[in-house]
Every structure is written in structure tokens, then in C-alpha cells.
N, C-alpha and C positions, 0 to 999 in steps of 0.2 A: 805857729799855732794851727794853721790849716792842715799842715802835713801831719802833725801829731793827732789832730782830730780824725783825719782820714785813717791813720793807722789804727786808732782806737776802734773805729767802726769796722775795719777789716778784721781786727782781732775778735770783736764781738760776733761778727758773722761766722768766723771760723769756730768759735766756741759753740754757737747755736748748731752749726752743721755737725760738729762732733757729737753733741748731745743727741741730735736726731738720728745720727748713724748708729749710736749705741742703742737707742731705743728700738730701732728697726732690727738691729742685730739680735737684740734680746727676744723679740717676737719670733724671728726665724729660728733661733736656737730652741726656745721653749716649745714652739709648735712642732718640733721634731718628735716630741714625746719622750725623749731620752731623759731619765731622771737626773743624769749628770749635767744636763744643760742648765739646771737651776743653780748657776754659779756666776756671780757677777764678774769674777776674775776670768773665767772661761769666755764669757761673752765679750769682755773687753779685748781679749786676745783675737777674737774673730775679726776685729777691725784694726788690729795692730796697736791697740791702746794699752795702758797700764792700769794697775789698781789705783795709782795716784790720780789718774785722769778720772776714774769713777768717783773718787772722793772729792775731787775738785768740782765736778759737775753735780753730784747728787748728795754729797755729805757722807753717806755710809750706805751699807747694803739695804737698810730699811728705806732710805730715801730713794734708792735706785728702784726697788720693787714698787714703791708707791708711784714713782714716775712712769714706770712701765704700764701699770694699771691705768693711770690717768691718760696716757698716750693711747691705749687701746680704746678707752671710753670716748675720747675725742674722735678717733677714727670711726667708731661705730655710730656715734650720734645718739640722739634720743629715740625711743621707740616711736615710730610714726603712729599717731593716733588720729583717727577720723571721728569727728563728733557731729557729722551732719545730722540734723534733726530727724531726717527720714531714713537714716541708716539703721536697719534692724539689729537687735542684740546679737543674733546668730552671726551676722556678717562681721560685727566688731570682734567677737570672740574668735572666729575663724581667722581673721586677719592677724591677731596676736599669735595664735598657734602657728600659723604658717610662717610668720616673720621669724619666730624663734627657731622653728625647724630648719629654716635656711641658714640663719645666723650662727647656730651652734656648731656648724661644720666648717666655719671659716678658720683661717690660720690664727686669727686673733683669739678666737674662742678656745682653740686647742692650746695656745700658749697660756691662756689664763688658767685652764684646767690643770696643766702641768705645774704651773707655779703654785696654785692653791693646794695641790696634792702634797707639795713639799713643805708648805707652811704649817704651823701648828693648827690642828683642827679645833682645839678648845679656844673659844673666843677670848677668855681672860688671858690665857697664855700668849695668844697672838697679840693682844693689845700691849702686854708687858714687853715682849721681845721685839715686836715690829709695830710700834704705835702709829707711825705715819701710814704704813701699809693697811693696818686695820681701819684707820680713819677713812682711807680712800675706798675700801670695800664697803664701809658703812654708808658712804654717800651713794654707792651703787644701789643698795637696798632701798634707800629713801627715794631715789630717782625712779626706780622701778615701780614702787608703790604709788607714787604721784602720777606716773603715766597711766597705770591701771585705773586710778580714781578718775582721771580726766576722761578716760575712754568711755566710762559709763555714767558720768556725772549728771547727764540730762535724762537718764532713763529711770524707770521705776524699779530700782534695785536697792537692796539693803547695803549700807556702807560697810557693815561688819563682814558681810559675806564677800564683798569685793576684796577686802583685806585678806580674808582666808584664801580666796582664789589666787590672789597675787602671791601668797606665800607658797602655794604648792605647784603652781604652773612651771617655774623653772626646773624643779626636780623632776616633775613628770615628763617634761620635754627632753631633759638630759637622758632619761631612761629610754624614750622612743628613739632618740638619735643614736644612743649606744646600740640599740637593737639593729639599726641600719648599718652601723659600722662593723658590727660583729657578724652580721648575716642572720636575719630573722626568718623564722618559719611563719610568721604572722604577716598579714597584709597591713603595712604601716599607714597606708591611706585610710584604711578602715579604722585603725587605732586613733588617728588624729580626728576623724569624724566622731568617733565614740567619745573622745575626751571633750570635743566641742559640744556635743549633745548633752553630756553630763553637766558641763559648766552652765550652759544655757538653762537647763532644767533647774539648776540650783539658784540661779540669779533671777530668772524670769518672774516679774511681779513680786519679788521678795520684799520690796519696799512697803507693801501693803500689810505684811504680817504684823501681828500684835505681839510685842515682846512680853514675856511673863513678868 
């Protein structure tokens, strides 16, 4: 019984190692930017595995992409949020902008961008064809919104405006990061300061406004 139990634990460890190797291989392949890298079979071959191994570990390609997204989210962790009572609004906004500016150039971010570009852009179609992947992406949006709400919860800001800001910041930062990658004629330090200033002006004391 002991020998059988030991063998079972070893087999389980091998399975976990195979799963982790496949997820890391997926990130490496997807981060290359090659559209052809968005292939579970190709990624499996990168570590000498088979499509059968993918199905055993993840069920199907939808399960595989959902697991890749979950893996990158675990590696990234939550957005660091400082809510010190004496931390000014400007510093909180600037911290979010700079965190995204650095994070969006990581290999995990490049992998995610390549994967999302290959998936259906229509939300309904994505949910129909890749329900587990769509569900994982949906949790990202919820987590991001919650992080932004926590970042400003103790300040005099309007909750609706915080949600609006949370909705546009990722796209705005992807645009600035794209400018850096393509080679911009603009001062991107100035661009980030301008975005920070605009957000601060929009949020500052907005909690006092009277809704019509």
C-alpha cells in the first residue's frame, strides 16, 4: 500500500509538472507575437507533448486557453493598491498608470495580447465558442474594477466616475505602450503625466457633485 501511494504521489507530481511546463511553453510561444503560435497543438510540441496530453490536462482547447489566462493572472497578482489615508489622489492615480505602463510590456502581457487577438472579438461569439476562456476574462474585468474601487474608496470621488475611469485606463495605456514599442515622436513621460492630470481633474472632489 505504501509503495502504491508513493507511486501515486509521484504520478501526480509529474502531471502537475507537465501542466506547468505546458503553461509556461504557451506563454513563451504566445509572447513571440507569431499569429501561428496561437495553437495548442504547436505549443504541446514545444515540450514534446501530444494533443492527447493537452486533452488529459485541460479537457479541450477552451480549457487550455482559460488555464493559460489563469496562469498569467496568478503570476501577475492583483494590482497593488495603496490606500493610506494621507496618500493624495494624484499619487494613487500615478501609481496605477506607472504600474500598467511597466506591466504591459512583460512577456505575459504580450502573450495575452496575441491570444486575445486570435479569439473572437464579439463577446457573444467568444462565450459561445470558448465559454471557459470568456469566463476567465470576465473575472479579470471584475478584479480590475474592484482594485480601482479600493484605490479610491476613502476619497471624495464619485463611484460612477471611478467605474468610467477603470473602463478606459487599460485601453489608454495600451495605446501609450504601443507608441513606445513602435517608436513615438511624442514624449511618453509627458503623455503619462497628461493622462494622470486628466484623471485627477475628473475625479477630484467629484463625490460632492449633485446628480440631476
